C-alpha positions in Angstrom: 82.8 92.7 123.5 80.5 89.8 122.8 79.5 88.4 119.2 76.5 88.5 118.6 74.3 85.5 118.6 73.5 83.2 115.3 70.6 81.3 115.2 71.1 77.5 114.6 71.5 76.1 111.1 68.4 74.4 109.7 68.9 70.8 109.5 70.5 69.2 106.3 67.0 67.0 106.3 64.9 70.2 105.5 66.6 71.0 102.4 66.7 67.9 101.2 62.9 68.0 101.2 62.8 71.3 99.6 65.4 70.3 97.1 63.1 66.9 96.4 59.8 69.1 96.2 61.2 71.7 94.0 62.6 68.7 91.5 59.0 67.3 91.4 57.6 70.3 91.0 59.5 70.6 88.0 58.9 67.2 86.5 55.4 67.8 86.9 55.4 71.1 85.1 57.7 69.5 82.3 55.5 66.5 81.6 52.6 68.8 81.9 54.5 71.2 78.8 55.5 68.1 77.1 51.6 66.4 77.8 50.5 69.6 76.2 52.8 69.6 73.5 52.2 66.3 72.7 48.7 66.5 72.8 48.6 69.6 70.5 50.9 67.7 67.9 48.7 64.3 68.5 45.8 66.7 67.9 46.8 68.9 64.7 48.1 65.0 63.3 44.7 63.5 64.4 43.6 66.8 62.6 45.7 66.3 59.4 44.8 63.0 58.7 41.3 63.2 59.5 41.6 66.6 56.9 43.7 64.6 54.4 40.5 61.8 54.6 38.1 64.1 54.7 39.1 65.7 51.6 38.0 62.9 48.8 35.3 61.6 51.0 32.2 60.8 48.3 28.9 62.9 48.8 26.9 61.1 51.7 23.7 63.3 50.7 23.7 61.5 47.7 21.9 58.5 49.7 18.4 60.4 49.4 18.3 59.7 46.0 20.3 56.6 46.0 18.1 53.7 44.0 19.7 50.5 45.0 19.3 48.0 41.6 16.6 46.2 41.5 15.3 43.3 40.4 12.2 43.2 37.2 9.5 41.0 37.8 7.3 39.8 35.0 3.3 38.7 36.1 1.0 36.9 34.3 -2.3 38.8 33.8 -4.2 37.2 37.2 -0.6 38.7 39.1 0.9 35.1 39.4 4.7 35.4 39.7 6.3 33.8 35.8 10.3 35.2 36.5 12.2 37.3 37.4 15.4 39.2 36.0 18.3 40.7 38.0 21.6 40.9 38.5 21.6 41.9 42.3 18.2 39.8 43.1 16.5 43.0 45.1 13.1 43.9 46.3 12.8 47.0 47.5 10.7 47.6 50.9 10.4 50.3 52.9 11.1 50.1 57.0 7.3 50.2 57.7 6.5 47.0 55.8 9.4 45.0 57.1 8.2 42.8 60.3 9.3 43.6 63.4 10.9 40.3 64.5 13.1 40.9 60.9 14.3 44.4 62.3 14.9 42.5 65.9 16.8 39.8 64.8 19.3 42.3 62.3 19.7 44.9 65.3 20.4 41.9 68.1 23.3 39.9 65.5 24.7 43.4 64.4 24.1 46.7 66.1 21.7 45.9 69.5 22.9 50.1 70.8 21.9 50.7 67.4 19.3 53.1 67.7 21.2 54.4 71.0 24.6 55.6 69.3 25.2 58.8 67.2 26.7 56.5 64.4 30.2 55.1 66.5 29.4 52.7 69.1 32.3 53.5 71.2 31.2 50.7 73.8 31.4 48.4 70.9 34.5 49.9 70.2 36.1 49.6 73.4 35.4 45.7 73.7 36.9 45.1 70.4 39.9 46.5 71.8 39.9 44.5 74.8 38.9 41.5 73.1 41.8 42.6 70.6 44.5 43.3 73.0 43.8 39.4 75.0 43.3 37.2 71.9 47.2 39.1 71.1 48.6 38.3 74.9 47.2 34.6 74.5 48.8 34.3 71.1 45.9 34.2 68.6 46.0 35.0 65.2 42.4 35.2 64.7 40.3 37.7 63.3 38.6 39.2 66.3 34.9 41.0 66.3 34.8 44.2 64.8 32.9 46.9 66.0 31.5 48.6 62.7 28.0 49.7 63.5 24.9 49.2 61.0 25.4 53.1 60.1 29.4 52.5 59.2 27.9 49.5 57.2 26.0 51.5 55.5 28.4 54.1 54.6 31.1 51.3 53.8 28.2 49.6 51.3 26.8 52.6 49.7 29.7 54.9 49.7 33.3 52.8 50.1 35.2 50.1 49.0 35.8 46.8 51.3 39.4 47.8 51.6 40.7 46.6 55.3 43.0 49.4 55.6 42.7 52.4 58.5 42.2 55.2 55.4 38.8 53.3 54.8 38.1 52.9 58.2 38.4 56.4 59.2 36.6 57.6 56.3 33.9 55.4 57.7 33.5 56.6 60.9 33.7 60.4 59.6 30.4 59.5 56.8 29.0 57.4 59.5 28.4 60.5 62.0 27.8 62.9 58.8 25.2 60.2 57.8 23.3 60.2 61.3 22.8 63.7 61.3 21.5 64.2 57.9 19.3 61.0 58.0 17.0 59.3 60.6 17.4 56.1 62.2 15.0 54.3 59.8 16.0 55.4 56.7 19.7 54.5 57.7 17.9 50.9 58.4 15.9 50.9 55.6 19.1 51.4 53.0 20.7 49.1 54.8 18.0 46.0 55.0 17.5 46.5 51.2 20.9 46.4 50.4 23.2 43.8 52.0 24.1 41.0 50.6 22.9 37.3 51.8 24.3 35.2 49.6 22.9 32.6 46.7 22.5 36.1 44.5 19.8 37.8 47.2 20.4 41.6 48.1 18.4 42.4 50.6 16.3 40.8 53.3 13.0 40.7 50.6 14.9 38.7 48.0 16.8 36.9 50.4 13.6 35.5 52.3 12.2 34.3 48.9 15.6 33.1 47.9 16.4 30.5 51.4 12.5 30.0 52.3 10.3 30.7 49.0 8.6 32.9 51.4 7.6 37.0 51.8 8.8 38.5 54.7 5.7 39.2 56.6 5.7 34.8 56.5 8.9 34.4 58.0 9.1 32.6 61.5 11.5 33.5 64.3 14.1 31.1 63.7 14.1 31.6 60.0 14.4 36.0 60.4 17.5 34.6 62.5 18.9 32.7 60.0 18.9 35.9 57.7 20.6 37.8 60.0 23.6 35.9 60.5 24.7 35.5 56.8 24.9 39.4 56.2 29.1 39.3 57.5 30.4 36.3 55.5 26.9 33.8 54.2 29.3 31.3 52.3 30.1 30.7 56.2 26.6 29.6 56.5 25.7 28.2 53.9 22.8 26.4 54.8 24.1 23.0 53.1 27.7 23.3 53.1 28.2 25.0 56.5 24.6 23.7 58.3 26.5 23.0 61.9 28.0 26.7 62.1 24.8 28.4 60.6 22.7 26.4 62.9 25.3 27.7 65.7 24.9 31.2 65.0 21.2 30.9 64.1 20.8 30.0 67.5 23.1 32.5 69.2 21.3 35.5 67.4 18.2 33.7 68.9 19.8 34.0 72.1 20.6 37.9 71.8 16.8 38.3 71.2 15.8 36.8 74.1 18.6 39.0 75.6 17.4 42.3 74.7 14.0 41.5 75.1 12.8 41.1 71.3 11.3 37.7 72.2 11.0 35.4 75.3 13.3 32.8 76.6 10.9 29.8 76.1 10.0 31.3 72.4 14.0 31.4 71.8 14.3 27.6 73.6 11.8 26.5 71.2 13.2 28.1 67.5 16.8 26.8 69.0 15.4 23.2 68.8 13.9 23.4 64.9 16.5 21.9 62.5 18.1 24.3 60.0 15.4 23.5 56.8 15.7 26.2 53.7 12.8 26.0 50.4 15.6 27.1 47.4 13.4 29.3 45.4 13.6 27.5 41.6 15.1 30.0 38.9 13.7 30.8 35.7 10.1 30.9 34.8 8.0 30.3 37.8 5.0 29.0 36.1 5.3 26.2 34.7 5.7 25.4 31.0 6.6 29.3 30.6 9.8 29.6 29.7 9.1 30.8 26.1 7.1 33.2 26.6 8.9 34.6 29.4 11.7 34.6 27.1 9.4 36.7 24.9 9.1 39.5 27.4 12.7 39.5 28.3 13.7 40.5 24.9 11.2 42.8 24.4 11.9 44.7 27.4 15.7 44.4 26.7 15.1 45.9 22.8 12.7 48.3 24.7 14.5 49.7 27.7 18.6 48.5 27.5 20.1 46.0 29.6 20.5 48.4 32.8 17.0 49.3 32.9 15.6 45.4 32.3 18.3 44.3 35.1 18.8 46.8 37.7 15.3 48.9 36.9 12.8 47.6 39.0 10.1 46.9 36.6 6.7 45.9 37.0 5.9 43.9 34.1 1.9 42.3 33.9 1.7 40.4 31.2 -1.1 39.0 29.2 -0.4 35.0 30.1 -3.2 33.4 30.7 -1.5 30.5 33.5 -4.4 27.9 32.9 -4.2 27.9 29.0 -0.5 27.9 29.1 -0.5 24.9 30.8 -3.2 23.7 28.8 -1.5 24.7 25.5 2.0 23.0 26.4 0.1 19.7 26.8 -2.1 19.9 23.6 1.2 20.6 21.4 3.0 18.0 23.2 1.1 15.3 23.0 0.4 16.0 19.2 4.3 16.3 18.4 5.1 13.2 20.2 1.8 11.2 18.5 3.2 12.5 15.1 6.8 11.1 15.9 5.4 7.4 17.3 4.0 7.1 13.5 7.6 7.1 12.7 8.6 4.3 15.1 11.1 3.8 17.1 14.7 5.5 17.4 16.4 3.6 20.3 17.7 3.6 23.6 19.3 7.1 24.5 22.3 5.3 26.0 23.2 2.3 27.6 24.6 1.7 31.4 25.9 -0.9 33.6 23.6 -1.7 35.9 26.1 -3.8 38.2 26.4 -1.7 40.6 25.0 1.7 41.7 23.3 2.3 38.7 22.2 5.4 40.0 25.0 7.2 39.5 25.8 6.6 35.6 22.1 7.3 35.2 22.5 10.7 37.2 25.4 11.9 35.1 23.4 11.9 32.0 22.2 14.6 31.2 17.8 15.1 30.6 15.7 18.6 30.0 14.9 19.7 33.1 11.7 21.2 31.9 9.9 18.3 30.7 7.8 17.0 33.9 6.5 14.1 34.1 8.7 12.4 31.6 11.8 11.0 33.7 15.0 9.6 32.2 15.1 5.8 33.4 17.4 2.6 33.0 15.9 -0.9 32.2 16.9 -3.1 35.4 15.1 -6.6 34.7 12.8 -7.8 32.0 10.8 -10.6 31.4 8.4 -11.4 28.0 5.6 -9.2 29.4 7.2 -6.7 31.1 10.1 -4.6 32.4 11.6 -2.9 35.6 12.4 1.0 35.1 14.6 2.9 37.7 14.2 6.4 37.5 17.1 8.9 37.3 17.5 10.1 40.7 16.0 13.4 41.7 18.5 16.2 43.1 18.1 18.2 46.5 18.8 22.0 46.8 21.9 21.7 47.1 23.2 19.6 43.5 24.0 16.7 44.9 21.5 13.4 44.1 19.0 11.7 46.4 19.1 8.5 48.0 16.2 7.4 47.3 15.4 4.4 44.0 12.4 4.7 42.6 11.5 2.0 40.0 8.4 1.7 37.6 6.7 -1.3 35.8 6.8 -1.3 31.5 3.8 -3.2 30.2 4.2 -4.7 26.6 1.2 -2.7 26.0 2.7 0.9 26.1 5.4 0.1 24.0 3.6 -1.5 21.0 3.8 1.8 19.6 7.7 1.6 18.6 7.9 -0.5 16.2 11.3 -1.4 15.2 12.9 -0.2 11.8 10.8 -3.5 9.7 7.7 -2.2 11.1 7.3 -5.2 12.8 5.1 -4.4 16.3 7.2 -6.0 19.5 5.9 -9.5 20.6 8.0 -9.4 23.8 10.0 -6.6 25.9 13.0 -8.0 24.6 12.1 -7.3 20.7 13.2 -3.8 22.0 14.7 -3.1 25.0 17.6 -5.3 26.8 18.9 -4.3 30.2 20.8 -1.4 30.8 19.0 0.9 27.9 18.3 4.2 29.3 14.9 5.3 28.0 12.4 8.1 28.9 8.7 6.8 30.1 6.2 8.9 32.0 3.0 8.0 33.6 0.2 7.2 31.6 -2.3 9.3 33.9 -0.4 12.6 34.8 -3.0 12.6 38.0 -1.5 8.6 38.9 1.6 8.3 39.4 1.0 4.8 40.7 -0.6 3.7 37.1 0.8 2.5 34.7 3.6 3.7 32.9 4.9 4.3 29.3 7.8 4.0 27.2 8.6 7.6 25.5 10.7 9.3 23.2 11.6 13.0 22.8 10.1 14.3 19.2 11.9 15.5 16.2 9.4 17.3 15.3 9.2 20.6 16.1 6.1 23.1 16.7 4.5 25.9 17.9 0.8 26.8 19.5 -0.7 30.2 20.3 -3.4 31.7 22.0 -4.8 34.9 21.4 -7.9 37.3 22.3 -9.4 38.4 19.1 -10.5 41.8 20.7 -7.6 42.7 21.8 -4.6 40.8 20.1 -3.5 39.6 23.7 -1.4 36.8 23.7 -3.0 34.5 26.5 -0.5 31.3 25.5 2.6 30.8 23.8 4.4 26.8 23.4 7.8 27.3 21.3 8.5 23.6 21.3 9.0 21.0 22.7 11.4 21.9 25.7 13.0 25.1 26.4 15.9 23.7 28.1 16.4 21.8 24.8 16.6 24.7 22.3 15.2 28.3 23.0 14.6 29.1 19.6 10.7 29.9 19.8 8.6 28.1 16.9 5.3 30.4 17.6 6.9 34.0 17.4 10.3 33.5 15.9 10.1 30.6 13.1 9.3 32.1 9.6 7.6 28.9 8.0 5.0 28.8 4.7 1.4 28.9 5.5 0.5 27.1 2.6 -3.4 26.9 2.5 -4.1 28.8 5.7 -3.3 32.2 3.9 -6.1 31.8 1.9 -8.8 33.1 3.7 -6.5 36.7 3.2 -7.1 35.9 -0.5 -10.8 34.6 -0.5 -11.4 37.7 1.9 -9.6 40.2 -0.7 -12.2 38.5 -2.9 -15.5 39.3 -0.7 -14.2 43.1 0.2 -14.2 43.8 -3.7 -17.4 42.3 -4.9 -17.2 38.8 -5.0 -19.8 36.9 -3.3 -19.5 33.0 -1.3 -21.6 32.1 -4.2 -19.5 33.1 -6.8 -18.4 30.6 -9.5 -14.4 29.7 -9.6 -13.5 27.1 -12.4 -11.6 24.5 -11.1 -9.8 23.0 -14.2 -6.0 22.8 -14.4 -4.3 26.1 -15.6 -1.0 27.3 -16.6 1.4 30.2 -16.1 3.9 31.9 -17.9 7.2 32.8 -15.2 8.5 34.8 -17.5 11.4 34.2 -20.5 13.7 31.3 -19.6 11.5 29.9 -17.2 9.0 26.7 -16.7 5.7 27.0 -17.1 4.2 27.1 -13.7 1.5 24.4 -13.2 -0.1 24.8 -9.7 -2.1 21.7 -8.5 -4.9 20.7 -6.2 -3.8 18.6 -2.9 -5.0 15.8 -5.2 -3.1 15.8 -8.2 -4.7 14.4 -10.4 -8.3 15.8 -9.4 -10.0 18.9 -11.0 -13.6 19.7 -10.2 -14.7 22.1 -12.4 -16.8 25.1 -11.9 -17.3 25.7 -8.3 -18.3 28.0 -5.8 -15.9 30.5 -4.1 -17.1 28.9 -0.5 -16.5 25.1 -1.6 -13.0 26.4 -2.7 -11.9 27.1 0.7 -13.9 24.1 2.8 -11.9 21.8 0.0 -8.7 24.1 -0.3 -8.1 24.8 -3.9 -4.9 25.2 -5.4 -6.1 25.6 -8.8 -9.6 27.6 -7.9 -7.4 30.3 -6.0 -4.5 30.5 -8.6 -7.3 31.8 -10.9 -9.4 34.1 -8.3 -5.9 35.9 -7.9 -5.2 36.3 -10.9 -8.7 37.8 -11.8 -7.9 40.4 -9.1 -4.7 40.9 -9.4 -1.9 40.0 -6.7 -1.7 43.9 -6.3 -5.1 43.7 -4.0 -4.1 40.6 -2.8 -0.3 42.5 -1.6 -2.0 44.9 -0.3 -4.6 43.0 2.2 -1.7 40.5 2.9 -0.3 44.0 4.7 -3.3 45.2 5.7 -3.9 41.8 7.6 0.0 42.0 9.0 0.9 38.7 7.1 3.2 40.4 5.0 5.3 43.6 5.3 5.4 43.7 1.0 4.5 40.6 -0.4 5.8 39.7 -3.8 3.0 40.1 -6.3 3.6 36.6 -7.9 0.1 34.3 -8.5 2.0 31.7 -6.2 2.1 33.8 -3.1 -1.7 33.1 -3.3 -0.9 29.7 -2.3 0.8 30.6 1.2 4.6 30.2 -0.7 5.6 33.5 1.5 7.3 33.3 4.8 5.7 34.0 7.9 5.4 33.3 11.7 2.3 32.1 13.7 1.7 34.8 15.4 1.2 37.0 12.2 -1.5 34.7 10.8 -3.1 33.9 14.2 -3.1 37.8 14.9 -4.9 38.0 10.8 -7.2 35.7 12.4 -8.4 37.5 15.1 -8.8 40.3 13.1 -11.1 37.9 10.6 -12.9 37.1 14.6 -13.6 40.2 15.8 -15.2 42.3 12.1 -12.4 43.3 10.6 -10.6 45.4 13.0 -6.9 45.5 13.1 -5.5 44.4 16.6 -1.5 44.5 18.0 -0.6 41.4 19.0 0.7 41.5 22.4 2.6 39.8 25.4 2.5 42.7 27.7 -0.5 44.3 29.2 1.2 47.3 31.5 5.2 48.2 32.3 5.5 50.0 35.6 8.3 51.5 36.9 9.9 50.8 40.8 7.5 53.1 42.3 4.2 52.0 40.9 4.0 54.4 37.8 2.9 53.2 34.6 5.5 54.1 31.9 3.8 51.9 29.0 0.0 50.2 29.1 -0.8 48.7 25.3 -4.6 50.0 25.5 -2.9 52.7 25.3 -6.7 54.9 24.8 -7.9 57.7 27.0 -10.6 57.7 29.5 -11.1 60.7 31.7 -14.0 59.6 33.4 -12.3 56.2 34.5 -10.7 57.5 38.0 -13.5 58.2 40.2 -12.6 58.6 43.7 -15.4 57.2 44.5 -18.9 55.5 43.6 -22.1 57.5 43.6 -24.0 55.6 41.0 -22.6 57.4 37.7 -23.0 55.8 34.5 -20.2 53.5 33.1 -17.5 55.3 31.5 -17.4 55.2 27.5 -14.3 54.2 26.6 -13.7 54.9 22.8 -12.7 52.0 20.4 -9.6 53.2 18.4 -9.1 49.6 16.3 -9.2 50.6 12.7 -11.4 48.8 10.4 -9.5 47.0 7.8 -12.4 45.2 6.2 -16.4 45.7 6.0 -17.9 43.4 8.9 -20.2 42.0 6.3 -17.4 40.5 4.7 -15.4 39.5 8.2 -18.7 37.8 8.7 -19.0 36.2 5.5 -15.6 34.9 5.7 -16.7 33.6 9.2 -19.5 31.6 7.7 -17.0 29.7 5.2 -14.6 28.8 7.7 -17.2 27.5 9.3 -17.7 25.4 6.8 -14.2 23.8 6.8 -14.9 22.6 9.9 -18.5 21.3 8.9 -18.0 19.9 5.7 -14.3 20.4 4.6 -10.6 19.7 5.6 -10.7 20.2 9.4 -14.0 18.2 9.0 -12.4 16.3 12.6 -13.0 19.2 14.8 -16.7 19.0 13.9 -17.2 17.0 16.8 -16.2 19.4 19.2 -20.1 20.7 18.8 -19.6 24.1 19.2 -19.2 27.3 16.5 -15.4 26.9 15.2 -14.2 28.8 12.1 -10.9 27.9 10.7 -8.8 26.9 7.9 -5.9 24.3 7.5 -2.6 24.7 5.8 0.0 22.2 4.3 2.9 22.9 1.6 4.5 21.0 -0.7 6.0 18.4 0.1 3.6 18.3 3.8 6.8 20.3 4.9 4.9 22.2 7.3 1.2 22.0 9.0 -1.4 24.1 10.2 -3.9 25.3 11.7 -5.0 28.8 12.9 -9.0 28.4 14.3 -11.4 30.5 16.1 -14.1 31.2 18.5 -15.7 34.4 19.2 -13.5 34.9 21.5 -10.4 33.2 21.1 -8.0 32.5 18.6 -5.6 29.6 18.1 -2.8 28.9 15.7 -0.8 25.6 15.1 2.6 24.8 13.1 3.8 21.8 12.7 7.2 21.3 10.8 10.8 20.0 11.4 12.9 22.9 12.2 14.9 22.2 9.1 12.4 21.7 6.7 12.0 18.5 4.9 8.8 16.2 4.1 6.5 15.3 7.0 5.3 12.1 5.0 2.2 11.4 2.8 -0.9 12.1 4.3 0.8 14.5 7.3 -1.0 17.6 6.2 -2.5 20.4 8.5 -5.6 18.6 9.1 -3.9 15.4 9.9 -1.5 16.5 12.8 -2.1 20.4 13.3 -6.0 20.4 13.8 -5.7 17.5 16.4 -3.6 19.5 18.5 -6.2 22.7 18.3 -8.7 20.0 18.9 -7.2 19.3 22.2 -6.7 22.6 23.3 -10.4 23.7 22.7 -11.6 20.8 24.4 -9.7 21.8 27.3 -9.9 25.0 27.2 -13.4 25.7 26.3 -14.5 22.7 28.8 -16.7 24.7 30.7 -17.8 27.7 28.6 -21.2 27.7 26.8 -21.2 27.6 23.0 -21.3 30.5 21.5 -22.6 31.8 18.2 -20.2 34.5 15.9 -22.1 37.6 16.5 -23.7 38.8 13.1 -23.2 42.2 12.2 -26.2 44.0 11.3 -27.6 44.2 7.2 -26.7 40.5 6.8 -28.9 38.2 4.8 -29.2 34.5 5.6 -30.1 32.8 2.6 -30.8 29.1 1.8 -29.0 28.1 -1.4 -27.7 25.1 -3.0 -23.9 24.7 -1.8 -22.5 23.3 -5.3 -24.6 26.1 -8.0 -24.5 29.1 -5.7 -28.2 29.4 -6.9 -31.3 29.8 -4.7 -32.3 26.2 -3.2 -36.0 24.7 -3.3 -38.0 23.6 -0.1 -36.5 20.1 -0.4 -33.3 20.7 -1.5 -30.2 18.3 0.4 -27.8 20.4 -0.3 -28.6 23.5 0.7 -27.2 25.5 2.8 -27.5 29.1 4.6 -25.8 31.6 2.7 -24.4 34.6 4.1 -25.2 37.8 1.9 -24.3 41.6 2.4 -26.8 44.4 2.2 -26.8 44.9 -1.3 -25.8 41.1 -2.2 -28.4 38.9 -3.7 -27.8 35.0 -4.7 -27.5 34.6 -8.7 -30.6 33.8 -10.4 -28.4 32.1 -13.3 -25.3 30.0 -13.0 -22.1 31.3 -14.4 -18.9 31.1 -14.1 -15.7 34.1 -14.2 -14.5 34.9 -17.2 -16.8 32.2 -19.1 -20.1 32.2 -21.3 -21.9 29.5 -19.5 -24.6 27.8 -22.4 -26.5 26.8 -19.4 -27.2 29.9 -17.9 -30.8 30.1 -18.0 -31.3 26.7 -16.1 -31.4 27.5 -12.9 -31.8 24.2 -11.4 -29.6 21.9 -13.3 -26.0 21.3 -11.7 -23.6 22.4 -14.8 -21.2 20.2 -16.3 -17.7 19.6 -15.7 -15.2 19.6 -18.4 -15.3 20.8 -21.5 -17.5 23.0 -23.3 -16.7 25.8 -21.8 -14.6 29.4 -23.5 -13.0 32.0 -22.5 -14.3 35.3 -22.7 -12.7 38.7 -23.3 -10.0 39.1 -20.2 -9.8 42.4 -18.6 -7.8 44.1 -15.7 -10.2 45.0 -12.7 -9.0 47.8 -10.8 -8.9 47.9 -6.8 -12.7 47.4 -5.3 -14.1 46.5 -8.7 -16.1 43.4 -8.8 -15.9 40.4 -10.3 -16.3 39.3 -14.0 -19.3 37.3 -15.0 -20.5 36.9 -18.6 -19.8 39.2 -20.3 -17.7 41.3 -17.9 -14.4 41.2 -16.6 -12.4 38.1 -16.6 -8.8 37.0 -17.6 -9.0 33.7 -15.8 -6.5 31.9 -17.8 
């Protein structure tokens, strides 16, 4: 039997193929399984990391109510900027007010696909990774470009720290995605452009535009916007002075990107790149010349009212009462007055002495000088002849703080140094009598408008002083000059210094008398008086300025016009000091005046602001006003949070004008004295200028009222005066009180400053008479006797009487019986023959004591 035939065996190569395919499938299966496992593990790891990072993420929803720190800005009454205060100099601007060229520059520099991605720019991330790998392969160690979007930068700047860690980057990415889902692109961009730091203390694009170019955003050119866009990553690396080349390269690259992205044309980019990088750094401090004292007082007021945080970060907008024109006039008038007094005391010598053999600009530039005394300049004497000297001026500084290369020299003539008398009080006959080569001195142009004209030798005055100008109807402070230089001393002599006003206080004493029954023609004895001051105390013997002169019975008017101390003390004694204390409180000069007779002569200390405010009430008809340097304060959103004028006006907010009646705003000023009393005192103070201690002001040829003030040994000199609509107070004195010298009275030192101010301030305004209240009667009387004057009386004046007053028909003296009382024409004798009448103490509001009435003058 035949054996079965078996099929031939498969070739060996088939068996080997099946084996390889099986192995391949097994490997693929294993790889897939491993990949799945790895993916799951990695996903779990990533999820865990994200979960961990998300646990303590800050609340991104807070961005909706975020209020960035914004600088407080102070403006003059005409809207011009005075000063800015901030830790972060930022001006918040809505996105719809930012010019398109500025937005284009920042998008081109920081995130060109901002409006396309969802918070993370994957293309940018991939590009950054490739750059990083290439850099490592090439062995570089420099920092490669980042891939952060503007949204990521918002997340970092607002919600995170700047730490360069993986954890922070993860949180930044998560927040960026969430922010994109919660807010619009424009809102995110608005936050970014207002928050970023751009160097030199500027935060946000609006503040940076002012800081670098002194321009608003709408005025920036293409190349200026591109430079600002170069700054967010590292402002110090692109500093306009120290790193100008790098800054220019970065700016030009951004200009190229703007053209590539279609924001500008290629021609515009080429033109902008060709321009030099030029900045105009904004000056710090007060932006209105000479307004430093005013700005500092406003800053102190805001600090006290709102605290440090609100002042430096609250974005307050403050409209002040400052009149820039009057401020400049006031500063010049005060400085000229202080210099005029100081020159009378002679030359104190050169500021310093330097070697001029080499480059004299360097040692001269190293000598400190006040920054706010322009047009004065510090200089050094380079050469001299008999009648002239050449003075090299201190080099000015560039915006980067370095000295300029320029050297300016001016010529000083003998005529312009003759005021500088030497210690022997001798007038210099030649330049060498006063100066030597190398002397460092101050010089100034004789005419500020002509710097090429003659220059004068100057000397910083040792004496101090202050000037204040006010609106008498509202109490608004229009100008303040608190001293010669704010840079030298921030102490404000107009608002802070407490000094004795001397005779400038007397009008308030006499106003109290007029308001309580006395007349301008009331007679008061001007004779020596002795006052007992109590056990163990010396007898007080007040004297007139002319110490050995008394003038006998004198009208109340003349007592003020000639500033008679003895008369004032007698009047205060007759009225009683409690009345004067009350009126001093009403006028706001003193809160609680010590009721002793010496206070009637202005022995108590007060400020120039308080005195000027009191005179405002005389000028406005006896109505109280509150002094203020601020009209209105608005918060960052424009809402008024404080107004000086707090009166309600329901009809002031009309939607449109339809010929309706003007709204009536109530006058809420308190009447503190009779309006007729106020006019009588104004009339008397006009006499101070026409015939009295301030007769030097008569040449102004306009209605003016005012009073001088001089304290013992001429330590303080005052003048406070006014027109119907402007009150000006002036004080002059050493900061540490000491005598200014015989004859340096309020009329000789302070009144000329007032005159200089008024000449300029009122130059283009018509003369306006003082407003007379209803009921006032003007009657011709004799200036000396106060009796009715005959038609041909050469000493007759028009005197103001109240509705119920008449001139006396007989001559009488308070507290005395006049043996010649029946004579209406004879001038009463002075000196002896007058006997005291029985004394009595009049109560508040009582009238004066005439013959047989209450008196008590001795």
